[in-house]
Residue frames as qw, qx, qy, qz and C-alpha x, y, z in Angstrom:
[[0.221, 0.768, 0.213, 0.562, 17.56, -21.37, -6.09],
 [0.399, -0.099, -0.388, 0.825, 19.52, -18.76, -4.19],
 [0.098, -0.857, -0.499, -0.084, 17.21, -16.27, -2.47],
 [0.450, -0.587, 0.001, 0.673, 19.97, -13.78, -2.05],
 [0.215, -0.009, 0.470, 0.856, 19.88, -12.65, -5.50],
 [0.181, 0.624, 0.597, -0.470, 17.00, -10.20, -5.68],
 [0.290, 0.666, -0.219, -0.651, 17.62, -8.41, -8.97],
 [0.511, 0.140, 0.811, 0.246, 16.50, -11.03, -11.56],
 [0.097, 0.107, -0.464, -0.874, 15.56, -10.01, -15.18],
 [0.565, 0.400, 0.524, -0.497, 11.85, -9.84, -15.92],
 [0.229, 0.112, 0.756, 0.603, 10.95, -11.36, -19.25],
 [0.334, 0.392, 0.134, -0.847, 8.49, -9.36, -21.30],
 [0.507, 0.383, 0.763, 0.124, 5.89, -10.36, -23.64],
 [0.300, 0.938, 0.172, 0.024, 5.60, -6.82, -25.03],
 [0.645, 0.446, -0.110, 0.611, 8.64, -4.82, -26.46],
 [0.385, -0.904, 0.042, 0.179, 10.90, -2.80, -24.25],
 [0.552, 0.714, -0.331, 0.276, 14.29, -1.42, -25.08],
 [0.030, -0.582, 0.646, -0.494, 15.52, -1.90, -21.58],
 [0.589, -0.177, -0.788, 0.026, 15.35, -4.82, -19.20],
 [0.473, -0.659, 0.043, -0.583, 13.42, -4.44, -15.88],
 [0.371, 0.138, -0.829, 0.396, 14.36, -5.83, -12.59],
 [0.620, -0.582, -0.323, -0.414, 12.01, -6.92, -9.71],
 [0.100, -0.401, 0.703, -0.579, 12.65, -6.54, -6.01],
 [0.764, -0.141, 0.164, -0.608, 9.59, -8.68, -5.57],
 [0.813, 0.222, -0.535, -0.065, 11.56, -11.78, -6.47],
 [0.107, 0.357, -0.716, 0.590, 13.08, -11.62, -3.00],
 [0.399, -0.445, -0.802, 0.021, 10.99, -13.85, -0.57],
 [0.309, -0.787, -0.237, -0.478, 8.54, -11.92, 1.45],
 [0.756, -0.592, -0.172, 0.219, 10.17, -12.87, 4.71],
 [0.592, -0.035, 0.053, 0.803, 13.44, -11.12, 3.53],
 [0.069, 0.560, 0.278, 0.777, 11.57, -8.04, 2.43],
 [0.537, -0.751, -0.287, -0.256, 9.64, -7.86, 5.70],
 [0.768, -0.394, -0.180, 0.472, 12.98, -8.11, 7.59],
 [0.411, 0.266, 0.021, 0.871, 14.08, -4.82, 6.29],
 [0.327, -0.771, -0.277, -0.471, 11.28, -2.94, 7.94],
 [0.718, -0.666, -0.163, 0.119, 12.59, -3.49, 11.52],
 [0.692, -0.105, 0.068, 0.711, 16.10, -2.72, 10.49],
 [0.193, 0.563, 0.246, 0.765, 14.97, 0.59, 8.84],
 [0.439, -0.799, -0.229, -0.342, 12.92, 1.59, 11.89],
 [0.775, -0.515, -0.082, 0.357, 15.78, 0.69, 14.20],
 [0.604, 0.041, 0.110, 0.789, 18.34, 2.63, 12.28],
 [0.013, 0.529, 0.237, 0.815, 16.31, 5.73, 11.43],
 [0.543, -0.732, -0.353, -0.211, 14.36, 5.67, 14.67],
 [0.678, -0.475, -0.124, 0.547, 17.55, 5.81, 16.85],
 [0.415, 0.178, 0.170, 0.876, 18.80, 8.58, 14.65],
 [0.191, -0.692, -0.367, -0.592, 15.64, 10.49, 14.82],
 [0.617, -0.741, -0.265, 0.034, 15.40, 10.09, 18.67],
 [0.674, -0.200, -0.042, 0.710, 19.16, 10.95, 19.03],
 [0.193, 0.374, 0.211, 0.882, 18.69, 14.25, 17.06],
 [0.407, -0.725, -0.352, -0.429, 15.53, 15.03, 19.08],
 [0.757, -0.534, -0.294, 0.237, 17.24, 14.32, 22.37],
 [0.606, -0.219, -0.018, 0.765, 20.35, 16.29, 21.78],
 [0.201, 0.911, 0.292, -0.211, 18.74, 19.01, 19.89],
 [0.075, -0.737, 0.494, 0.454, 21.81, 19.17, 17.65],
 [0.854, 0.461, -0.159, -0.184, 22.69, 17.62, 14.23],
 [0.693, -0.529, 0.438, 0.219, 26.28, 17.00, 15.20],
 [0.167, -0.429, 0.726, 0.512, 28.14, 15.15, 12.51],
 [0.617, 0.409, 0.655, -0.152, 25.05, 13.96, 10.58],
 [0.140, -0.096, 0.581, 0.796, 25.58, 14.15, 6.73],
 [0.477, 0.492, 0.381, -0.620, 22.40, 15.84, 5.52],
 [0.409, 0.470, -0.538, -0.568, 23.34, 15.09, 1.92],
 [0.047, 0.072, -0.995, -0.050, 23.35, 11.39, 2.67],
 [0.256, 0.419, 0.758, -0.428, 19.63, 11.68, 4.04],
 [0.425, 0.592, -0.025, -0.685, 18.57, 13.98, 1.13],
 [0.347, 0.352, -0.755, -0.431, 19.91, 11.42, -1.42],
 [0.054, 0.103, 0.982, -0.148, 18.33, 8.57, 0.54],
 [0.359, 0.500, 0.443, -0.652, 15.05, 10.52, 0.43],
 [0.401, 0.545, -0.388, -0.626, 15.39, 11.04, -3.26],
 [0.131, 0.165, -0.969, -0.127, 16.18, 7.28, -3.79],
 [0.194, 0.275, 0.882, -0.331, 13.18, 6.33, -1.92],
 [0.417, 0.585, 0.140, -0.682, 10.89, 8.84, -3.81],
 [0.318, 0.459, -0.671, -0.488, 12.37, 7.44, -7.13],
 [0.047, 0.040, -0.998, 0.026, 11.75, 3.90, -6.06],
 [0.346, 0.374, 0.632, -0.584, 8.19, 4.73, -5.12],
 [0.482, 0.552, -0.175, -0.657, 7.52, 6.04, -8.58],
 [0.247, 0.337, -0.879, -0.231, 9.21, 2.83, -10.15],
 [0.122, 0.148, 0.953, -0.234, 7.04, 0.52, -7.93],
 [0.438, 0.491, 0.396, -0.641, 3.80, 2.45, -8.68],
 [0.492, 0.556, -0.341, -0.577, 4.45, 2.30, -12.43],
 [0.459, 0.361, -0.790, -0.186, 6.14, -1.11, -13.01],
 [0.145, 0.063, -0.942, 0.296, 5.81, -3.49, -9.96],
 [0.566, -0.347, -0.206, -0.719, 2.50, -2.52, -8.34],
 [0.620, -0.224, -0.707, 0.255, 3.27, -4.34, -5.19],
 [0.397, -0.809, -0.143, -0.409, 1.59, -2.64, -2.19],
 [0.819, -0.504, -0.045, 0.269, 3.91, -4.21, 0.44],
 [0.675, 0.085, 0.088, 0.728, 6.92, -2.79, -1.20],
 [0.086, 0.693, 0.216, 0.682, 5.39, 0.47, -1.98],
 [0.503, -0.826, -0.097, -0.234, 4.55, 1.04, 1.77],
 [0.815, -0.289, -0.036, 0.502, 7.98, -0.04, 2.76],
 [0.447, 0.230, 0.114, 0.857, 9.54, 2.77, 0.64],
 [0.211, -0.788, -0.232, -0.530, 6.80, 5.20, 1.82],
 [0.712, -0.680, -0.106, 0.137, 8.07, 4.48, 5.47],
 [0.731, -0.016, 0.103, 0.675, 11.71, 4.81, 4.18],
 [0.239, 0.558, 0.226, 0.762, 10.87, 8.08, 2.67],
 [0.418, -0.826, -0.204, -0.318, 8.98, 9.47, 5.70],
 [0.767, -0.534, -0.027, 0.355, 11.87, 8.41, 8.15],
 [0.645, 0.092, 0.136, 0.746, 14.55, 9.90, 5.85],
 [0.034, 0.680, 0.192, 0.707, 12.66, 13.28, 5.42],
 [0.592, -0.777, -0.213, -0.017, 12.19, 13.34, 9.21],
 [0.711, -0.353, 0.053, 0.606, 15.91, 13.33, 9.63],
 [0.369, 0.431, 0.266, 0.780, 16.29, 15.97, 6.87],
 [0.230, -0.825, -0.225, -0.465, 13.74, 18.26, 8.53],
 [0.719, -0.649, -0.115, 0.220, 15.51, 17.73, 11.91],
 [0.674, -0.021, 0.117, 0.729, 18.80, 18.69, 10.38],
 [0.141, 0.576, 0.199, 0.780, 17.48, 21.96, 9.09],
 [0.457, -0.803, -0.220, -0.314, 15.55, 22.77, 12.19],
 [0.770, -0.575, -0.017, 0.277, 18.33, 21.81, 14.69],
 [0.646, 0.243, 0.156, 0.706, 21.00, 23.15, 12.38],
 [0.052, 0.686, 0.126, 0.715, 19.57, 26.55, 12.45],
 [0.589, -0.774, -0.124, -0.196, 18.72, 26.51, 16.18],
 [0.804, -0.377, -0.035, 0.459, 22.21, 25.50, 17.07],
 [0.418, 0.411, 0.137, 0.798, 23.63, 28.31, 14.76],
 [0.205, -0.764, -0.135, -0.597, 21.45, 30.90, 16.46],
 [0.712, -0.693, -0.107, 0.040, 22.21, 29.58, 19.91],
 [0.770, -0.079, 0.038, 0.632, 26.02, 29.86, 19.11],
 [0.216, 0.596, 0.131, 0.762, 25.58, 33.37, 17.81],
 [0.484, -0.808, -0.157, -0.297, 23.84, 34.35, 21.12],
 [0.804, -0.494, -0.065, 0.325, 26.67, 33.05, 23.04],
 [0.592, 0.224, 0.093, 0.769, 29.17, 35.09, 21.11],
 [0.013, -0.701, -0.149, -0.698, 27.34, 38.31, 21.64],
 [0.628, -0.741, -0.150, -0.182, 27.19, 37.81, 25.48]]
């Protein structure tokens, strides 16, 4: 069996009009491997924004959409899958994505007000 296919149809004993897919069919070791990757990618982004106090070329829309996707996935997991490990992985993802979004708004405004102060001097 190939472990790289993680979207496998779930057979139902009760009637549904749509097919459901489970992320939990992916082996636990592969699921757990995404956590360090998530922390490394978002953690370095968060630290970089904090250190530079500027958003630079960061796409806020990408992080807003990632936050929305994580929140939607949390709802799906809570309702259909009910797997706490996967649920907490997406809680972490949502928290880190929202941290970047908040930093974009915070440092975006502070950079704009700093540039306006420079223009008046």
